[in-house]
CHARMM internal coordinates of N, CA and C (Angstrom, degrees):
IC EDIT
DIST 1 N 1 CA 1.4571
DIST 1 CA 1 C 1.5411
ANGL 1 N 1 CA 1 C 106.55
DIST 1 C 2 N 1.2765
ANGL 1 CA 1 C 2 N 115.66
DIHE 1 N 1 CA 1 C 2 N 139.88
DIST 2 N 2 CA 1.4693
ANGL 1 C 2 N 2 CA 119.28
DIHE 1 CA 1 C 2 N 2 CA 178.89
DIST 2 CA 2 C 1.5511
ANGL 2 N 2 CA 2 C 105.70
DIHE 1 C 2 N 2 CA 2 C -125.49
DIST 2 C 3 N 1.3601
ANGL 2 CA 2 C 3 N 112.12
DIHE 2 N 2 CA 2 C 3 N 129.77
DIST 3 N 3 CA 1.4743
ANGL 2 C 3 N 3 CA 113.13
DIHE 2 CA 2 C 3 N 3 CA 175.79
DIST 3 CA 3 C 1.5535
ANGL 3 N 3 CA 3 C 105.42
DIHE 2 C 3 N 3 CA 3 C 157.83
DIST 3 C 4 N 1.2634
ANGL 3 CA 3 C 4 N 114.39
DIHE 3 N 3 CA 3 C 4 N -179.99
DIST 4 N 4 CA 1.4805
ANGL 3 C 4 N 4 CA 122.41
DIHE 3 CA 3 C 4 N 4 CA -177.80
DIST 4 CA 4 C 1.5195
ANGL 4 N 4 CA 4 C 111.69
DIHE 3 C 4 N 4 CA 4 C -56.79
DIST 4 C 5 N 1.1970
ANGL 4 CA 4 C 5 N 119.04
DIHE 4 N 4 CA 4 C 5 N 132.62
DIST 5 N 5 CA 1.5439
ANGL 4 C 5 N 5 CA 121.92
DIHE 4 CA 4 C 5 N 5 CA -177.50
DIST 5 CA 5 C 1.5575
ANGL 5 N 5 CA 5 C 111.78
DIHE 4 C 5 N 5 CA 5 C 106.15
DIST 5 C 6 N 1.3583
ANGL 5 CA 5 C 6 N 114.51
DIHE 5 N 5 CA 5 C 6 N -42.68
DIST 6 N 6 CA 1.4188
ANGL 5 C 6 N 6 CA 117.33
DIHE 5 CA 5 C 6 N 6 CA -178.45
DIST 6 CA 6 C 1.5371
ANGL 6 N 6 CA 6 C 110.88
DIHE 5 C 6 N 6 CA 6 C -100.41
DIST 6 C 7 N 1.3559
ANGL 6 CA 6 C 7 N 119.47
DIHE 6 N 6 CA 6 C 7 N -5.77
DIST 7 N 7 CA 1.4822
ANGL 6 C 7 N 7 CA 119.72
DIHE 6 CA 6 C 7 N 7 CA 175.47
DIST 7 CA 7 C 1.4524
ANGL 7 N 7 CA 7 C 111.99
DIHE 6 C 7 N 7 CA 7 C -119.76
DIST 7 C 8 N 1.3479
ANGL 7 CA 7 C 8 N 117.85
DIHE 7 N 7 CA 7 C 8 N 21.72
DIST 8 N 8 CA 1.4804
ANGL 7 C 8 N 8 CA 119.72
DIHE 7 CA 7 C 8 N 8 CA 173.82
DIST 8 CA 8 C 1.5055
ANGL 8 N 8 CA 8 C 109.06
DIHE 7 C 8 N 8 CA 8 C -101.05
DIST 8 C 9 N 1.3234
ANGL 8 CA 8 C 9 N 118.65
DIHE 8 N 8 CA 8 C 9 N 119.00
DIST 9 N 9 CA 1.4348
ANGL 8 C 9 N 9 CA 121.86
DIHE 8 CA 8 C 9 N 9 CA -175.09
DIST 9 CA 9 C 1.5473
ANGL 9 N 9 CA 9 C 106.99
DIHE 8 C 9 N 9 CA 9 C -88.49
DIST 9 C 10 N 1.3797
ANGL 9 CA 9 C 10 N 114.84
DIHE 9 N 9 CA 9 C 10 N 147.82
DIST 10 N 10 CA 1.4221
ANGL 9 C 10 N 10 CA 118.98
DIHE 9 CA 9 C 10 N 10 CA 176.06
DIST 10 CA 10 C 1.5243
ANGL 10 N 10 CA 10 C 111.45
DIHE 9 C 10 N 10 CA 10 C -62.05
DIST 10 C 11 N 1.3141
ANGL 10 CA 10 C 11 N 115.66
DIHE 10 N 10 CA 10 C 11 N 148.42
DIST 11 N 11 CA 1.5210
ANGL 10 C 11 N 11 CA 122.85
DIHE 10 CA 10 C 11 N 11 CA -177.06
DIST 11 CA 11 C 1.5435
ANGL 11 N 11 CA 11 C 105.76
DIHE 10 C 11 N 11 CA 11 C -66.74
DIST 11 C 12 N 1.3295
ANGL 11 CA 11 C 12 N 123.00
DIHE 11 N 11 CA 11 C 12 N -22.90
DIST 12 N 12 CA 1.3103
ANGL 11 C 12 N 12 CA 125.58
DIHE 11 CA 11 C 12 N 12 CA -174.12
DIST 12 CA 12 C 1.5869
ANGL 12 N 12 CA 12 C 111.45
DIHE 11 C 12 N 12 CA 12 C -71.52
DIST 12 C 13 N 1.3162
ANGL 12 CA 12 C 13 N 119.81
DIHE 12 N 12 CA 12 C 13 N -15.31
DIST 13 N 13 CA 1.4162
ANGL 12 C 13 N 13 CA 120.81
DIHE 12 CA 12 C 13 N 13 CA -176.83
DIST 13 CA 13 C 1.5724
ANGL 13 N 13 CA 13 C 104.92
DIHE 12 C 13 N 13 CA 13 C -72.93
DIST 13 C 14 N 1.2957
ANGL 13 CA 13 C 14 N 112.60
DIHE 13 N 13 CA 13 C 14 N 146.30
DIST 14 N 14 CA 1.4725
ANGL 13 C 14 N 14 CA 118.17
DIHE 13 CA 13 C 14 N 14 CA 179.06
DIST 14 CA 14 C 1.5814
ANGL 14 N 14 CA 14 C 106.66
DIHE 13 C 14 N 14 CA 14 C -77.58
DIST 14 C 15 N 1.2797
ANGL 14 CA 14 C 15 N 114.67
DIHE 14 N 14 CA 14 C 15 N 160.31
DIST 15 N 15 CA 1.5094
ANGL 14 C 15 N 15 CA 118.30
DIHE 14 CA 14 C 15 N 15 CA -178.77
DIST 15 CA 15 C 1.4843
ANGL 15 N 15 CA 15 C 114.71
DIHE 14 C 15 N 15 CA 15 C -54.37
DIST 15 C 16 N 1.4376
ANGL 15 CA 15 C 16 N 118.08
DIHE 15 N 15 CA 15 C 16 N -45.92
DIST 16 N 16 CA 1.4229
ANGL 15 C 16 N 16 CA 116.78
DIHE 15 CA 15 C 16 N 16 CA -178.64
DIST 16 CA 16 C 1.5155
ANGL 16 N 16 CA 16 C 111.64
DIHE 15 C 16 N 16 CA 16 C -66.56
DIST 16 C 17 N 1.3009
ANGL 16 CA 16 C 17 N 119.00
DIHE 16 N 16 CA 16 C 17 N -33.11
DIST 17 N 17 CA 1.4852
ANGL 16 C 17 N 17 CA 118.90
DIHE 16 CA 16 C 17 N 17 CA 176.53
DIST 17 CA 17 C 1.4806
ANGL 17 N 17 CA 17 C 108.51
DIHE 16 C 17 N 17 CA 17 C -67.70
DIST 17 C 18 N 1.3666
ANGL 17 CA 17 C 18 N 122.89
DIHE 17 N 17 CA 17 C 18 N -46.12
DIST 18 N 18 CA 1.3823
ANGL 17 C 18 N 18 CA 126.05
DIHE 17 CA 17 C 18 N 18 CA 179.81
DIST 18 CA 18 C 1.5713
ANGL 18 N 18 CA 18 C 111.33
DIHE 17 C 18 N 18 CA 18 C -56.46
DIST 18 C 19 N 1.3579
ANGL 18 CA 18 C 19 N 114.35
DIHE 18 N 18 CA 18 C 19 N -40.81
DIST 19 N 19 CA 1.4340
ANGL 18 C 19 N 19 CA 115.57
DIHE 18 CA 18 C 19 N 19 CA 176.77
DIST 19 CA 19 C 1.5092
ANGL 19 N 19 CA 19 C 115.29
DIHE 18 C 19 N 19 CA 19 C -67.91
DIST 19 C 20 N 1.3129
ANGL 19 CA 19 C 20 N 120.12
DIHE 19 N 19 CA 19 C 20 N -38.86
DIST 20 N 20 CA 1.4228
ANGL 19 C 20 N 20 CA 122.73
DIHE 19 CA 19 C 20 N 20 CA 172.43
DIST 20 CA 20 C 1.4811
ANGL 20 N 20 CA 20 C 114.85
DIHE 19 C 20 N 20 CA 20 C -62.59
DIST 20 C 21 N 1.3330
ANGL 20 CA 20 C 21 N 114.94
DIHE 20 N 20 CA 20 C 21 N -40.17
DIST 21 N 21 CA 1.4853
ANGL 20 C 21 N 21 CA 118.48
DIHE 20 CA 20 C 21 N 21 CA 173.53
DIST 21 CA 21 C 1.5010
ANGL 21 N 21 CA 21 C 115.25
DIHE 20 C 21 N 21 CA 21 C -62.22
DIST 21 C 22 N 1.3317
ANGL 21 CA 21 C 22 N 114.53
DIHE 21 N 21 CA 21 C 22 N -40.73
DIST 22 N 22 CA 1.4250
ANGL 21 C 22 N 22 CA 119.96
DIHE 21 CA 21 C 22 N 22 CA 177.78
DIST 22 CA 22 C 1.4936
ANGL 22 N 22 CA 22 C 114.26
DIHE 21 C 22 N 22 CA 22 C -63.64
DIST 22 C 23 N 1.3509
ANGL 22 CA 22 C 23 N 112.22
DIHE 22 N 22 CA 22 C 23 N -41.54
DIST 23 N 23 CA 1.5149
ANGL 22 C 23 N 23 CA 118.13
DIHE 22 CA 22 C 23 N 23 CA 174.39
DIST 23 CA 23 C 1.4453
ANGL 23 N 23 CA 23 C 114.72
DIHE 22 C 23 N 23 CA 23 C -61.47
DIST 23 C 24 N 1.3681
ANGL 23 CA 23 C 24 N 116.69
DIHE 23 N 23 CA 23 C 24 N -38.27
DIST 24 N 24 CA 1.4323
ANGL 23 C 24 N 24 CA 123.45
DIHE 23 CA 23 C 24 N 24 CA 178.09
DIST 24 CA 24 C 1.4935
ANGL 24 N 24 CA 24 C 111.24
DIHE 23 C 24 N 24 CA 24 C -66.88
DIST 24 C 25 N 1.3220
ANGL 24 CA 24 C 25 N 116.29
DIHE 24 N 24 CA 24 C 25 N -44.79
DIST 25 N 25 CA 1.4899
ANGL 24 C 25 N 25 CA 124.26
DIHE 24 CA 24 C 25 N 25 CA 179.01
DIST 25 CA 25 C 1.5519
ANGL 25 N 25 CA 25 C 109.26
DIHE 24 C 25 N 25 CA 25 C -59.24
DIST 25 C 26 N 1.2913
ANGL 25 CA 25 C 26 N 115.94
DIHE 25 N 25 CA 25 C 26 N -45.96
DIST 26 N 26 CA 1.4661
ANGL 25 C 26 N 26 CA 118.73
DIHE 25 CA 25 C 26 N 26 CA -179.01
DIST 26 CA 26 C 1.5422
ANGL 26 N 26 CA 26 C 107.55
DIHE 25 C 26 N 26 CA 26 C -67.00
DIST 26 C 27 N 1.2586
ANGL 26 CA 26 C 27 N 123.06
DIHE 26 N 26 CA 26 C 27 N -41.22
DIST 27 N 27 CA 1.4031
ANGL 26 C 27 N 27 CA 123.79
DIHE 26 CA 26 C 27 N 27 CA -179.66
DIST 27 CA 27 C 1.5735
ANGL 27 N 27 CA 27 C 110.99
DIHE 26 C 27 N 27 CA 27 C -64.04
DIST 27 C 28 N 1.3522
ANGL 27 CA 27 C 28 N 115.16
DIHE 27 N 27 CA 27 C 28 N -40.98
DIST 28 N 28 CA 1.4403
ANGL 27 C 28 N 28 CA 118.59
DIHE 27 CA 27 C 28 N 28 CA 179.79
DIST 28 CA 28 C 1.5497
ANGL 28 N 28 CA 28 C 110.98
DIHE 27 C 28 N 28 CA 28 C -64.38
DIST 28 C 29 N 1.3821
ANGL 28 CA 28 C 29 N 117.52
DIHE 28 N 28 CA 28 C 29 N -40.01
DIST 29 N 29 CA 1.4327
ANGL 28 C 29 N 29 CA 122.00
DIHE 28 CA 28 C 29 N 29 CA 179.32
DIST 29 CA 29 C 1.4979
ANGL 29 N 29 CA 29 C 109.17
DIHE 28 C 29 N 29 CA 29 C -65.08
DIST 29 C 30 N 1.3306
ANGL 29 CA 29 C 30 N 118.00
DIHE 29 N 29 CA 29 C 30 N -43.04
DIST 30 N 30 CA 1.4721
ANGL 29 C 30 N 30 CA 122.88
DIHE 29 CA 29 C 30 N 30 CA -179.19
DIST 30 CA 30 C 1.5006
ANGL 30 N 30 CA 30 C 110.42
DIHE 29 C 30 N 30 CA 30 C -61.03
DIST 30 C 31 N 1.3642
ANGL 30 CA 30 C 31 N 117.47
DIHE 30 N 30 CA 30 C 31 N -42.46
DIST 31 N 31 CA 1.4706
ANGL 30 C 31 N 31 CA 121.88
DIHE 30 CA 30 C 31 N 31 CA 177.67
DIST 31 CA 31 C 1.4725
ANGL 31 N 31 CA 31 C 111.04
DIHE 30 C 31 N 31 CA 31 C -68.71
DIST 31 C 32 N 1.3177
ANGL 31 CA 31 C 32 N 119.34
DIHE 31 N 31 CA 31 C 32 N -38.43
DIST 32 N 32 CA 1.4271
ANGL 31 C 32 N 32 CA 122.78
DIHE 31 CA 31 C 32 N 32 CA -179.76
DIST 32 CA 32 C 1.5253
ANGL 32 N 32 CA 32 C 110.22
DIHE 31 C 32 N 32 CA 32 C -64.09
DIST 32 C 33 N 1.3141
ANGL 32 CA 32 C 33 N 116.41
DIHE 32 N 32 CA 32 C 33 N -47.07
DIST 33 N 33 CA 1.3995
ANGL 32 C 33 N 33 CA 120.63
DIHE 32 CA 32 C 33 N 33 CA 175.98
DIST 33 CA 33 C 1.5462
ANGL 33 N 33 CA 33 C 112.81
DIHE 32 C 33 N 33 CA 33 C -59.73
DIST 33 C 34 N 1.3181
ANGL 33 CA 33 C 34 N 119.18
DIHE 33 N 33 CA 33 C 34 N -38.82
DIST 34 N 34 CA 1.4476
ANGL 33 C 34 N 34 CA 123.56
DIHE 33 CA 33 C 34 N 34 CA -179.80
DIST 34 CA 34 C 1.4987
ANGL 34 N 34 CA 34 C 105.11
DIHE 33 C 34 N 34 CA 34 C -66.95
DIST 34 C 35 N 1.2679
ANGL 34 CA 34 C 35 N 125.47
DIHE 34 N 34 CA 34 C 35 N -42.12
DIST 35 N 35 CA 1.4100
ANGL 34 C 35 N 35 CA 126.75
DIHE 34 CA 34 C 35 N 35 CA 179.16
DIST 35 CA 35 C 1.5179
ANGL 35 N 35 CA 35 C 111.43
DIHE 34 C 35 N 35 CA 35 C -62.19
DIST 35 C 36 N 1.3575
ANGL 35 CA 35 C 36 N 117.69
DIHE 35 N 35 CA 35 C 36 N -48.48
DIST 36 N 36 CA 1.4000
ANGL 35 C 36 N 36 CA 122.01
DIHE 35 CA 35 C 36 N 36 CA 178.68
DIST 36 CA 36 C 1.5990
ANGL 36 N 36 CA 36 C 109.52
DIHE 35 C 36 N 36 CA 36 C -55.06
DIST 36 C 37 N 1.3128
ANGL 36 CA 36 C 37 N 111.39
DIHE 36 N 36 CA 36 C 37 N -51.42
DIST 37 N 37 CA 1.5127
ANGL 36 C 37 N 37 CA 118.46
DIHE 36 CA 36 C 37 N 37 CA 179.97
DIST 37 CA 37 C 1.5972
ANGL 37 N 37 CA 37 C 110.42
DIHE 36 C 37 N 37 CA 37 C -52.86
DIST 37 C 38 N 1.3184
ANGL 37 CA 37 C 38 N 115.87
DIHE 37 N 37 CA 37 C 38 N -49.73
DIST 38 N 38 CA 1.4644
ANGL 37 C 38 N 38 CA 118.13
DIHE 37 CA 37 C 38 N 38 CA -176.10
DIST 38 CA 38 C 1.5185
ANGL 38 N 38 CA 38 C 107.87
DIHE 37 C 38 N 38 CA 38 C -67.84
DIST 38 C 39 N 1.3447
ANGL 38 CA 38 C 39 N 121.42
DIHE 38 N 38 CA 38 C 39 N -37.58
DIST 39 N 39 CA 1.4507
ANGL 38 C 39 N 39 CA 121.09
DIHE 38 CA 38 C 39 N 39 CA -179.20
DIST 39 CA 39 C 1.4158
ANGL 39 N 39 CA 39 C 112.73
DIHE 38 C 39 N 39 CA 39 C -65.08
DIST 39 C 40 N 1.4093
ANGL 39 CA 39 C 40 N 118.68
DIHE 39 N 39 CA 39 C 40 N -36.21
DIST 40 N 40 CA 1.4534
ANGL 39 C 40 N 40 CA 122.41
DIHE 39 CA 39 C 40 N 40 CA 175.71
DIST 40 CA 40 C 1.4810
ANGL 40 N 40 CA 40 C 110.72
DIHE 39 C 40 N 40 CA 40 C -69.60
DIST 40 C 41 N 1.3398
ANGL 40 CA 40 C 41 N 120.57
DIHE 40 N 40 CA 40 C 41 N -40.12
DIST 41 N 41 CA 1.4412
ANGL 40 C 41 N 41 CA 125.14
DIHE 40 CA 40 C 41 N 41 CA 178.10
DIST 41 CA 41 C 1.5393
ANGL 41 N 41 CA 41 C 108.03
DIHE 40 C 41 N 41 CA 41 C -58.87
DIST 41 C 42 N 1.2513
ANGL 41 CA 41 C 42 N 115.03
DIHE 41 N 41 CA 41 C 42 N -51.64
DIST 42 N 42 CA 1.4823
ANGL 41 C 42 N 42 CA 117.95
DIHE 41 CA 41 C 42 N 42 CA -178.85
DIST 42 CA 42 C 1.4952
ANGL 42 N 42 CA 42 C 113.93
DIHE 41 C 42 N 42 CA 42 C -60.07
DIST 42 C 43 N 1.3760
ANGL 42 CA 42 C 43 N 116.86
DIHE 42 N 42 CA 42 C 43 N -46.82
DIST 43 N 43 CA 1.3778
ANGL 42 C 43 N 43 CA 123.27
DIHE 42 CA 42 C 43 N 43 CA 173.96
DIST 43 CA 43 C 1.5220
ANGL 43 N 43 CA 43 C 115.79
DIHE 42 C 43 N 43 CA 43 C -54.43
DIST 43 C 44 N 1.2863
ANGL 43 CA 43 C 44 N 115.67
DIHE 43 N 43 CA 43 C 44 N -52.13
DIST 44 N 44 CA 1.4439
ANGL 43 C 44 N 44 CA 121.81
DIHE 43 CA 43 C 44 N 44 CA 178.56
DIST 44 CA 44 C 1.4436
ANGL 44 N 44 CA 44 C 111.15
DIHE 43 C 44 N 44 CA 44 C -64.47
DIST 44 C 45 N 1.3119
ANGL 44 CA 44 C 45 N 123.59
DIHE 44 N 44 CA 44 C 45 N -41.73
DIST 45 N 45 CA 1.4764
ANGL 44 C 45 N 45 CA 121.37
DIHE 44 CA 44 C 45 N 45 CA 174.91
DIST 45 CA 45 C 1.5093
ANGL 45 N 45 CA 45 C 110.69
DIHE 44 C 45 N 45 CA 45 C -63.54
DIST 45 C 46 N 1.2375
ANGL 45 CA 45 C 46 N 120.75
DIHE 45 N 45 CA 45 C 46 N -41.53
DIST 46 N 46 CA 1.5118
ANGL 45 C 46 N 46 CA 121.52
DIHE 45 CA 45 C 46 N 46 CA 177.98
DIST 46 CA 46 C 1.5829
ANGL 46 N 46 CA 46 C 111.27
DIHE 45 C 46 N 46 CA 46 C -58.90
DIST 46 C 47 N 1.3144
ANGL 46 CA 46 C 47 N 115.39
DIHE 46 N 46 CA 46 C 47 N -43.37
DIST 47 N 47 CA 1.5021
ANGL 46 C 47 N 47 CA 118.44
DIHE 46 CA 46 C 47 N 47 CA 179.76
DIST 47 CA 47 C 1.4901
ANGL 47 N 47 CA 47 C 108.11
DIHE 46 C 47 N 47 CA 47 C -69.78
DIST 47 C 48 N 1.3552
ANGL 47 CA 47 C 48 N 121.41
DIHE 47 N 47 CA 47 C 48 N -40.21
DIST 48 N 48 CA 1.4350
ANGL 47 C 48 N 48 CA 124.18
DIHE 47 CA 47 C 48 N 48 CA -178.59
DIST 48 CA 48 C 1.4714
ANGL 48 N 48 CA 48 C 110.53
DIHE 47 C 48 N 48 CA 48 C -65.83
DIST 48 C 49 N 1.2373
ANGL 48 CA 48 C 49 N 121.75
DIHE 48 N 48 CA 48 C 49 N -36.16
DIST 49 N 49 CA 1.4445
ANGL 48 C 49 N 49 CA 128.59
DIHE 48 CA 48 C 49 N 49 CA -178.72
DIST 49 CA 49 C 1.5713
ANGL 49 N 49 CA 49 C 109.83
DIHE 48 C 49 N 49 CA 49 C -67.26
DIST 49 C 50 N 1.3296
ANGL 49 CA 49 C 50 N 116.19
DIHE 49 N 49 CA 49 C 50 N -46.46
DIST 50 N 50 CA 1.4047
ANGL 49 C 50 N 50 CA 117.74
DIHE 49 CA 49 C 50 N 50 CA 179.73
DIST 50 CA 50 C 1.5315
ANGL 50 N 50 CA 50 C 110.92
DIHE 49 C 50 N 50 CA 50 C -70.21
DIST 50 C 51 N 1.3093
ANGL 50 CA 50 C 51 N 118.81
DIHE 50 N 50 CA 50 C 51 N -43.81
DIST 51 N 51 CA 1.4527
ANGL 50 C 51 N 51 CA 120.52
DIHE 50 CA 50 C 51 N 51 CA -176.20
DIST 51 CA 51 C 1.5010
ANGL 51 N 51 CA 51 C 112.09
DIHE 50 C 51 N 51 CA 51 C -71.14
DIST 51 C 52 N 1.3532
ANGL 51 CA 51 C 52 N 117.03
DIHE 51 N 51 CA 51 C 52 N -28.42
DIST 52 N 52 CA 1.4451
ANGL 51 C 52 N 52 CA 118.45
DIHE 51 CA 51 C 52 N 52 CA 170.16
DIST 52 CA 52 C 1.5070
ANGL 52 N 52 CA 52 C 114.19
DIHE 51 C 52 N 52 CA 52 C -58.74
DIST 52 C 53 N 1.2880
ANGL 52 CA 52 C 53 N 116.75
DIHE 52 N 52 CA 52 C 53 N -30.25
DIST 53 N 53 CA 1.4563
ANGL 52 C 53 N 53 CA 118.88
DIHE 52 CA 52 C 53 N 53 CA 177.09
DIST 53 CA 53 C 1.5087
ANGL 53 N 53 CA 53 C 113.37
DIHE 52 C 53 N 53 CA 53 C -83.70
DIST 53 C 54 N 1.3437
ANGL 53 CA 53 C 54 N 117.87
DIHE 53 N 53 CA 53 C 54 N 7.96
DIST 54 N 54 CA 1.4155
ANGL 53 C 54 N 54 CA 122.58
DIHE 53 CA 53 C 54 N 54 CA -175.52
DIST 54 CA 54 C 1.4907
ANGL 54 N 54 CA 54 C 116.61
DIHE 53 C 54 N 54 CA 54 C 69.76
DIST 54 C 55 N 1.2700
ANGL 54 CA 54 C 55 N 116.58
DIHE 54 N 54 CA 54 C 55 N 26.62
DIST 55 N 55 CA 1.4644
ANGL 54 C 55 N 55 CA 123.30
DIHE 54 CA 54 C 55 N 55 CA 177.44
DIST 55 CA 55 C 1.4240
ANGL 55 N 55 CA 55 C 108.86
DIHE 54 C 55 N 55 CA 55 C -112.12
DIST 55 C 56 N 1.3467
ANGL 55 CA 55 C 56 N 112.95
DIHE 55 N 55 CA 55 C 56 N 166.90
DIST 56 N 56 CA 1.4957
ANGL 55 C 56 N 56 CA 122.60
DIHE 55 CA 55 C 56 N 56 CA 176.34
DIST 56 CA 56 C 1.5205
ANGL 56 N 56 CA 56 C 108.89
DIHE 55 C 56 N 56 CA 56 C -99.97
DIST 56 C 57 N 1.2675
ANGL 56 CA 56 C 57 N 122.44
DIHE 56 N 56 CA 56 C 57 N 147.45
DIST 57 N 57 CA 1.3683
ANGL 56 C 57 N 57 CA 126.85
DIHE 56 CA 56 C 57 N 57 CA 179.18
DIST 57 CA 57 C 1.5974
ANGL 57 N 57 CA 57 C 104.21
DIHE 56 C 57 N 57 CA 57 C -74.10
DIST 57 C 58 N 1.3786
ANGL 57 CA 57 C 58 N 113.45
DIHE 57 N 57 CA 57 C 58 N 128.13
DIST 58 N 58 CA 1.4564
ANGL 57 C 58 N 58 CA 120.54
DIHE 57 CA 57 C 58 N 58 CA -173.35
DIST 58 CA 58 C 1.4707
ANGL 58 N 58 CA 58 C 109.67
DIHE 57 C 58 N 58 CA 58 C -71.28
DIST 58 C 59 N 1.2192
ANGL 58 CA 58 C 59 N 120.06
DIHE 58 N 58 CA 58 C 59 N -41.78
DIST 59 N 59 CA 1.4675
ANGL 58 C 59 N 59 CA 124.36
DIHE 58 CA 58 C 59 N 59 CA -175.20
DIST 59 CA 59 C 1.5519
ANGL 59 N 59 CA 59 C 109.56
DIHE 58 C 59 N 59 CA 59 C -81.96
DIST 59 C 60 N 1.3468
ANGL 59 CA 59 C 60 N 113.84
DIHE 59 N 59 CA 59 C 60 N 158.92
DIST 60 N 60 CA 1.4556
ANGL 59 C 60 N 60 CA 115.81
DIHE 59 CA 59 C 60 N 60 CA 175.68
DIST 60 CA 60 C 1.6034
ANGL 60 N 60 CA 60 C 107.76
DIHE 59 C 60 N 60 CA 60 C -78.58
DIST 60 C 61 N 1.2327
ANGL 60 CA 60 C 61 N 117.43
DIHE 60 N 60 CA 60 C 61 N -16.62
DIST 61 N 61 CA 1.4962
ANGL 60 C 61 N 61 CA 120.27
DIHE 60 CA 60 C 61 N 61 CA -179.58
DIST 61 CA 61 C 1.4397
ANGL 61 N 61 CA 61 C 112.74
DIHE 60 C 61 N 61 CA 61 C -141.71
DIST 61 C 62 N 1.3204
ANGL 61 CA 61 C 62 N 122.76
DIHE 61 N 61 CA 61 C 62 N 151.15
DIST 62 N 62 CA 1.4488
ANGL 61 C 62 N 62 CA 123.35
DIHE 61 CA 61 C 62 N 62 CA 178.94
DIST 62 CA 62 C 1.5426
ANGL 62 N 62 CA 62 C 109.10
DIHE 61 C 62 N 62 CA 62 C -66.10
DIST 62 C 63 N 1.3125
ANGL 62 CA 62 C 63 N 118.44
DIHE 62 N 62 CA 62 C 63 N 165.25
DIST 63 N 63 CA 1.3974
ANGL 62 C 63 N 63 CA 124.68
DIHE 62 CA 62 C 63 N 63 CA 179.82
DIST 63 CA 63 C 1.5462
ANGL 63 N 63 CA 63 C 110.09
DIHE 62 C 63 N 63 CA 63 C -57.49
DIST 63 C 64 N 1.2551
ANGL 63 CA 63 C 64 N 117.05
DIHE 63 N 63 CA 63 C 64 N 133.40
DIST 64 N 64 CA 1.4421
ANGL 63 C 64 N 64 CA 125.30
DIHE 63 CA 63 C 64 N 64 CA 173.33
DIST 64 CA 64 C 1.5065
ANGL 64 N 64 CA 64 C 112.17
DIHE 63 C 64 N 64 CA 64 C 79.55
DIST 64 C 65 N 1.3542
ANGL 64 CA 64 C 65 N 116.60
DIHE 64 N 64 CA 64 C 65 N 7.16
DIST 65 N 65 CA 1.5458
ANGL 64 C 65 N 65 CA 116.99
DIHE 64 CA 64 C 65 N 65 CA -177.18
DIST 65 CA 65 C 1.5290
ANGL 65 N 65 CA 65 C 107.00
DIHE 64 C 65 N 65 CA 65 C -120.94
DIST 65 C 66 N 1.2625
ANGL 65 CA 65 C 66 N 118.85
DIHE 65 N 65 CA 65 C 66 N 38.92
DIST 66 N 66 CA 1.5049
ANGL 65 C 66 N 66 CA 118.79
DIHE 65 CA 65 C 66 N 66 CA 176.11
DIST 66 CA 66 C 1.4863
ANGL 66 N 66 CA 66 C 110.11
DIHE 65 C 66 N 66 CA 66 C -58.95
DIST 66 C 67 N 1.2896
ANGL 66 CA 66 C 67 N 114.55
DIHE 66 N 66 CA 66 C 67 N -49.21
DIST 67 N 67 CA 1.4987
ANGL 66 C 67 N 67 CA 119.22
DIHE 66 CA 66 C 67 N 67 CA 177.87
DIST 67 CA 67 C 1.5593
ANGL 67 N 67 CA 67 C 106.79
DIHE 66 C 67 N 67 CA 67 C -121.66
DIST 67 C 68 N 1.2851
ANGL 67 CA 67 C 68 N 114.42
DIHE 67 N 67 CA 67 C 68 N 124.81
DIST 68 N 68 CA 1.4925
ANGL 67 C 68 N 68 CA 117.40
DIHE 67 CA 67 C 68 N 68 CA -178.39
DIST 68 CA 68 C 1.5042
ANGL 68 N 68 CA 68 C 109.70
DIHE 67 C 68 N 68 CA 68 C -140.07
DIST 68 C 69 N 1.2477
ANGL 68 CA 68 C 69 N 119.05
DIHE 68 N 68 CA 68 C 69 N 98.27
DIST 69 N 69 CA 1.4100
ANGL 68 C 69 N 69 CA 126.04
DIHE 68 CA 68 C 69 N 69 CA -173.22
DIST 69 CA 69 C 1.5580
ANGL 69 N 69 CA 69 C 111.19
DIHE 68 C 69 N 69 CA 69 C -121.78
DIST 69 C 70 N 1.2879
ANGL 69 CA 69 C 70 N 116.95
DIHE 69 N 69 CA 69 C 70 N 113.41
DIST 70 N 70 CA 1.4482
ANGL 69 C 70 N 70 CA 121.00
DIHE 69 CA 69 C 70 N 70 CA -177.05
DIST 70 CA 70 C 1.4757
ANGL 70 N 70 CA 70 C 109.90
DIHE 69 C 70 N 70 CA 70 C -112.45
END
COOR INIT
IC SEED 1 N 1 CA 1 C
IC BUILD
């Protein structure tokens, strides 16, 4: 989870530790966004491929997107 409350570091952390934690959080958010982007691209491509053939998508959701909450 990313958001207020989960990204606030305790004041007791030293500055170097706070900096390292902030860098790690930024990297995690970047990777999370990249994953979401790729999952949406794959899902969209899968749907477009099937519908381009004049067929309906058999599943209620694209592969890997059973639960998608952003």
